[in-house]
C-alpha positions as CSV (number, residue, x, y, z in Angstrom):
1,M,-86.4,-24.0,70.5
2,A,-83.9,-21.9,68.6
3,S,-85.2,-19.1,66.5
4,H,-84.1,-18.7,62.9
5,R,-83.8,-15.2,61.5
6,R,-83.5,-14.3,57.9
7,P,-80.2,-12.4,57.1
8,K,-80.7,-8.7,57.0
9,Q,-81.0,-7.5,53.4
10,P,-79.1,-4.4,52.4
11,S,-81.2,-1.3,52.0
12,R,-81.9,0.1,48.6
13,A,-79.8,3.2,49.6
14,R,-76.8,1.0,50.5
15,V,-77.1,-1.0,47.3
16,S,-77.2,2.3,45.3
17,V,-74.0,3.5,47.1
18,L,-72.1,0.3,46.4
19,T,-73.2,0.2,42.8
20,A,-72.1,3.8,42.3
21,A,-68.7,3.1,43.9
22,A,-68.1,0.1,41.7
23,A,-69.1,2.1,38.7
24,T,-66.7,4.9,39.7
25,A,-63.8,2.4,40.2
26,V,-64.4,0.9,36.8
27,A,-64.5,4.3,35.2
28,L,-61.3,5.5,36.9
29,S,-59.6,2.3,35.9
30,A,-60.6,2.8,32.3
31,Q,-59.5,6.4,32.5
32,M,-56.1,5.5,33.9
33,S,-55.6,2.8,31.3
34,A,-56.4,5.3,28.6
35,H,-53.9,7.7,30.0
36,A,-51.2,5.2,30.9
37,A,-47.6,6.0,30.0
38,P,-47.0,5.0,26.4
39,A,-44.5,2.2,25.6
40,P,-41.0,3.5,25.4
41,K,-39.7,4.3,21.9
42,K,-36.9,2.2,20.5
43,E,-34.9,5.3,19.7
44,D,-35.1,6.6,23.2
45,V,-34.2,3.3,24.7
46,K,-31.3,3.0,22.3
47,A,-29.9,6.4,23.2
48,Q,-30.1,5.5,26.9
49,V,-28.6,2.1,26.4
50,D,-25.8,3.6,24.3
51,Q,-25.0,6.0,27.2
52,L,-25.1,3.1,29.7
53,N,-22.8,1.1,27.5
54,T,-20.3,3.9,27.4
55,E,-20.5,4.3,31.2
56,Q,-20.1,0.5,31.5
57,E,-16.9,0.6,29.3
58,Q,-15.5,3.4,31.5
59,A,-16.2,1.4,34.6
60,A,-14.7,-1.7,33.0
61,E,-11.5,0.1,32.2
62,R,-11.3,1.4,35.8
63,Y,-11.7,-2.2,36.9
64,N,-9.0,-3.4,34.5
65,G,-6.6,-0.7,35.9
66,A,-7.4,-1.5,39.5
67,K,-7.0,-5.2,38.9
68,E,-3.6,-4.7,37.2
69,R,-2.5,-2.5,40.2
70,A,-3.8,-5.1,42.6
71,D,-2.0,-7.9,40.9
72,Q,1.3,-5.9,40.9
73,L,0.9,-4.9,44.6
74,R,0.0,-8.5,45.6
75,K,3.2,-9.8,43.9
76,Q,5.2,-7.0,45.5
77,A,3.7,-7.8,49.0
78,D,4.6,-11.4,48.6
79,Q,8.2,-10.6,47.7
80,L,8.5,-8.2,50.7
81,Q,7.0,-10.7,53.1
82,D,9.5,-13.3,51.8
83,Q,12.3,-10.9,52.5
84,V,11.0,-10.2,56.0
85,A,10.8,-13.9,56.7
86,R,14.4,-14.4,55.4
87,G,15.6,-11.4,57.4
88,Q,14.0,-12.7,60.5
89,D,15.8,-16.0,60.1
90,Q,19.1,-14.2,59.6
91,M,18.4,-12.1,62.7
92,T,17.8,-15.3,64.7
93,H,21.1,-16.8,63.4
94,L,23.0,-13.6,64.2
95,Q,21.6,-13.4,67.7
96,A,22.5,-17.0,68.4
97,G,26.0,-16.5,67.1
98,L,26.4,-13.3,69.2
99,A,25.2,-15.1,72.3
100,E,27.7,-17.9,71.7
101,V,30.7,-15.5,71.3
102,A,29.6,-13.5,74.4
103,G,29.4,-16.7,76.5
104,E,32.8,-17.8,75.3
105,Q,34.3,-14.5,76.1
106,Y,32.8,-14.5,79.6
107,R,34.2,-18.0,80.2
108,T,37.7,-17.2,79.0
109,G,37.9,-13.6,80.4
110,G,36.5,-14.2,83.8
111,I,40.0,-14.4,85.5
112,D,42.6,-11.7,85.3
113,P,45.1,-12.5,82.5
114,S,48.2,-12.0,84.8
115,V,46.8,-14.5,87.3
116,Q,46.1,-16.9,84.4
117,L,49.7,-16.5,83.2
118,M,51.1,-17.3,86.7
119,L,48.9,-20.4,87.1
120,T,49.4,-21.8,83.7
121,S,52.1,-24.5,83.2
122,D,52.2,-23.7,79.5
123,P,52.8,-19.9,78.9
124,S,52.7,-20.4,75.1
125,G,49.2,-22.0,75.6
126,Y,48.1,-19.0,77.5
127,L,49.3,-16.7,74.8
128,E,47.3,-18.6,72.3
129,Q,44.3,-18.5,74.5
130,A,44.7,-14.7,75.0
131,A,44.8,-14.3,71.2
132,S,41.6,-16.3,71.0
133,V,39.9,-14.1,73.5
134,Q,41.0,-11.0,71.5
135,Q,39.7,-12.6,68.3
136,A,36.4,-13.5,70.1
137,T,36.1,-9.8,71.1
138,S,36.6,-8.8,67.5
139,S,34.0,-11.4,66.3
140,Q,31.6,-10.1,68.9
141,A,31.9,-6.6,67.6
142,D,31.4,-7.8,64.0
143,A,28.4,-9.9,65.0
144,L,26.9,-7.0,66.9
145,K,27.3,-4.6,63.9
146,G,25.8,-7.3,61.6
147,L,22.9,-7.7,64.0
148,Q,22.3,-4.0,64.0
149,D,22.5,-3.7,60.2
150,Q,20.1,-6.6,59.8
151,Q,17.7,-5.1,62.3
152,R,17.6,-1.9,60.3
153,R,17.0,-3.7,57.1
154,L,14.3,-5.9,58.6
155,D,12.5,-2.8,60.1
156,Q,12.6,-1.1,56.7
157,Q,11.2,-4.2,54.9
158,K,8.4,-4.4,57.4
159,I,7.5,-0.7,56.8
160,E,7.6,-1.2,53.1
161,A,5.5,-4.4,53.3
162,A,2.9,-2.6,55.5
163,A,2.7,0.3,53.0
164,V,2.2,-2.1,50.1
165,L,-0.5,-4.1,51.9
166,A,-2.3,-0.8,52.8
167,S,-2.1,0.2,49.1
168,L,-3.4,-3.2,48.1
169,D,-6.3,-2.8,50.5
170,E,-7.3,0.5,48.9
171,T,-6.9,-0.8,45.4
172,T,-9.1,-3.8,46.3
173,K,-11.8,-1.4,47.4
174,D,-11.4,0.5,44.1
175,L,-11.6,-2.8,42.2
176,N,-14.8,-3.9,44.0
177,Q,-16.4,-0.5,43.4
178,A,-15.6,-0.5,39.7
179,K,-17.0,-4.0,39.5
180,A,-20.2,-2.9,41.2
181,D,-20.4,0.1,38.8
182,V,-20.1,-2.2,35.8
183,N,-22.8,-4.5,37.1
184,K,-25.1,-1.6,37.9
185,K,-24.9,-0.2,34.4
186,L,-25.5,-3.6,32.9
187,Q,-28.6,-4.1,35.1
188,E,-29.9,-0.6,34.1
189,A,-29.4,-1.3,30.4
190,N,-31.1,-4.7,30.7
191,A,-34.1,-3.1,32.5
192,L,-34.5,-0.6,29.7
193,L,-34.2,-3.3,27.0
194,S,-36.8,-5.5,28.7
195,Q,-39.4,-2.8,27.9
196,L,-39.0,-3.4,24.2
197,S,-40.2,-6.1,21.9
198,A,-37.9,-9.0,21.1
199,S,-37.1,-7.7,17.6
200,D,-36.4,-4.1,18.8
201,R,-34.3,-5.5,21.6
202,A,-32.3,-7.7,19.3
203,S,-31.7,-4.8,16.8
204,I,-30.1,-2.7,19.6
205,T,-28.1,-5.5,21.3
206,Q,-26.7,-6.8,18.0
207,G,-25.6,-3.3,17.0
208,D,-28.2,-2.7,14.2
209,G,-29.5,0.3,16.1
210,R,-26.2,1.8,17.0
211,A,-25.0,3.6,14.0
212,S,-21.7,4.7,15.6
213,R,-20.6,1.1,16.0
214,D,-22.4,-0.7,13.2
215,S,-20.6,-3.7,11.8
216,V,-19.0,-3.1,8.5
217,R,-18.7,-5.7,5.8
218,V,-15.1,-5.8,4.6
219,D,-13.3,-7.7,1.9
220,L,-10.2,-9.0,3.7
221,S,-8.3,-9.4,0.5
222,A,-8.6,-5.7,-0.2
223,L,-7.0,-4.6,3.0
224,P,-3.4,-3.5,3.0
225,Q,-1.0,-6.0,4.4
226,A,1.0,-5.0,7.4
227,A,4.5,-6.5,8.0
228,G,6.2,-7.7,11.2
229,Y,4.5,-7.9,14.6
230,A,1.8,-5.3,13.6
231,G,0.8,-7.7,10.7
232,V,0.6,-10.6,13.1
233,A,-1.5,-8.5,15.6
234,V,-4.0,-7.4,12.9
235,A,-4.4,-11.0,11.6
236,K,-5.0,-12.3,15.1
237,A,-7.5,-9.6,16.0
238,M,-9.4,-10.1,12.8
239,S,-9.5,-13.9,13.4
240,K,-11.6,-13.2,16.5
241,Q,-14.5,-11.5,14.7
242,G,-17.7,-12.8,16.2
243,S,-16.2,-13.5,19.6
244,P,-18.4,-12.1,22.5
245,Y,-17.5,-9.0,24.4
246,V,-17.0,-9.8,28.1
247,W,-15.8,-7.0,30.3
248,G,-12.5,-7.8,32.0
249,A,-11.6,-10.5,29.5
250,T,-8.4,-10.8,27.5
251,G,-9.1,-13.9,25.4
252,P,-8.7,-16.3,23.9
253,S,-12.5,-16.6,23.3
254,T,-13.9,-13.5,24.9
255,F,-12.6,-9.9,25.1
256,D,-13.2,-6.4,26.2
257,C,-11.8,-3.5,24.1
258,S,-8.4,-3.2,25.6
259,G,-8.2,-7.0,26.2
260,L,-8.5,-7.6,22.5
261,M,-5.4,-5.4,21.9
262,V,-3.5,-7.1,24.7
263,W,-4.2,-10.5,23.3
264,A,-3.6,-9.8,19.6
265,Y,-0.2,-8.1,20.3
266,G,0.6,-10.7,22.8
267,Q,0.4,-13.3,20.0
268,A,3.0,-11.3,18.2
269,G,5.3,-11.3,21.2
270,V,4.6,-7.7,22.2
271,S,3.4,-6.8,25.7
272,L,0.8,-4.0,26.0
273,P,-0.5,-2.3,29.2
274,R,-3.9,-3.5,30.3
275,T,-6.1,-0.5,30.0
276,S,-7.2,1.7,27.0
277,Q,-5.9,4.8,29.0
278,E,-2.4,3.2,29.3
279,Q,-2.5,2.0,25.7
280,G,-3.1,5.6,24.7
281,N,0.5,6.4,25.8
282,V,2.4,3.5,24.2
283,G,4.7,3.8,21.2
284,A,4.8,6.9,19.0
285,R,1.9,9.3,18.3
286,V,0.4,9.2,14.8
287,P,-0.6,12.7,13.7
288,S,-3.9,11.9,12.0
289,L,-6.1,9.1,10.7
290,A,-4.7,9.8,7.2
291,D,-1.3,8.7,8.5
292,A,-2.5,5.6,10.3
293,Q,-1.1,2.2,9.4
294,P,-2.5,-1.3,10.0
295,G,-1.7,-2.3,13.6
296,D,-2.0,1.2,15.0
297,L,-4.1,1.6,18.1
298,I,-6.9,4.2,17.9
299,V,-8.1,5.4,21.3
300,Y,-11.5,7.0,21.6
301,G,-13.3,9.5,24.0
302,S,-12.0,12.4,26.0
303,D,-11.3,9.9,28.9
304,R,-9.8,7.3,26.5
305,H,-12.4,4.6,27.5
306,H,-12.4,2.7,24.3
307,V,-9.6,1.4,21.9
308,A,-9.6,-0.3,18.5
309,M,-7.0,-1.5,16.1
310,Y,-6.6,0.1,12.7
311,I,-6.7,-2.5,9.8
312,G,-6.5,-0.1,6.8
313,N,-9.0,1.5,4.4
314,G,-10.4,3.7,7.1
315,L,-11.5,0.7,9.3
316,V,-10.8,-0.7,12.7
317,V,-11.5,-4.0,14.4
318,H,-12.7,-3.8,18.0
319,A,-14.7,-5.3,20.9
320,P,-17.6,-2.8,21.2
321,H,-19.6,-3.5,24.4
322,T,-21.6,-6.0,26.4
323,G,-24.1,-7.8,24.2
324,D,-22.0,-7.3,21.1
325,V,-19.1,-9.2,19.4
326,V,-15.7,-8.4,18.0
327,K,-16.2,-6.8,14.6
328,V,-15.1,-4.1,12.2
329,M,-16.3,-0.5,12.1
330,K,-15.3,2.8,10.5
331,A,-12.3,4.3,12.2
332,D,-13.9,7.7,12.6
333,A,-17.3,6.5,13.8
334,M,-16.4,7.8,17.3
335,P,-14.5,10.8,18.5
336,I,-10.8,9.9,18.2
337,N,-8.5,10.9,21.1
338,T,-5.2,9.6,19.9
339,I,-3.6,7.2,17.5
340,R,-0.5,5.2,18.7
341,R,2.0,3.2,16.7
342,V,3.3,0.3,18.8
């Protein structure tokens, strides 16, 4: 018959130890909660997000420049490869022609000319044949020279195509790195914003908390009217107020800072370079903000990472950064690098 034993009860000492340990854990937990890191302040998060937005704009303009170079190199590579293919076809044609001339010369020149003259029943026919052989020899020399020239051109085209493809490979690496940098900055900014309340987060992303780029209410009828293509560019840029900022975008419904300039002036029939850095070199330099006219490009930052369009009355229209929209701000709200008249 099986025996039934009662489970061993913990000793009083063991119970006391467990109870003490539990109490200590609760106390430590309460103490840690009391000393937990305080919630981040909106002002601190805003400052960090502002810096990340600036760095994201810098990376976005590097991306724009790399993409423009990649597009140009890809087009150049395609043209060179077409030239190489055509050159190879010409080489094949010349080689075939040269082989035909050489074969004909061998067939007609295999017998000594004096023997041919004695054997022929038509001396005049032989003389015509001799002239043909001489002409064939001349054609062979011309064909050979053409073949050599074509070979040199083909070799040079292949070298140029290889160099362009190598440059395209490096530029593509730069493009991918700039894209990764942009996404990294955006992720870091979103991580910071996620620590805030919905209202604080909205006030920062909508620009309320960023004094340097606050939206400015403006009476359009009070703005000076620009003439010509500058006037068209201003009107087009202003018509896009409220359109979202999307890095790498050039319209017609989303824009980054330089993309807005490219699109607006493109509507006026004027082609601008893609990046804010390149746009900082177009046209003529305007000495100061006091001399600015509607349509002038105002480029900001020591590295020229941001650009806006002057609209008059000390204001510009621009695409600020991710999470914001095309809007108007004070022209001197950020450090001005240069002002350019297109």
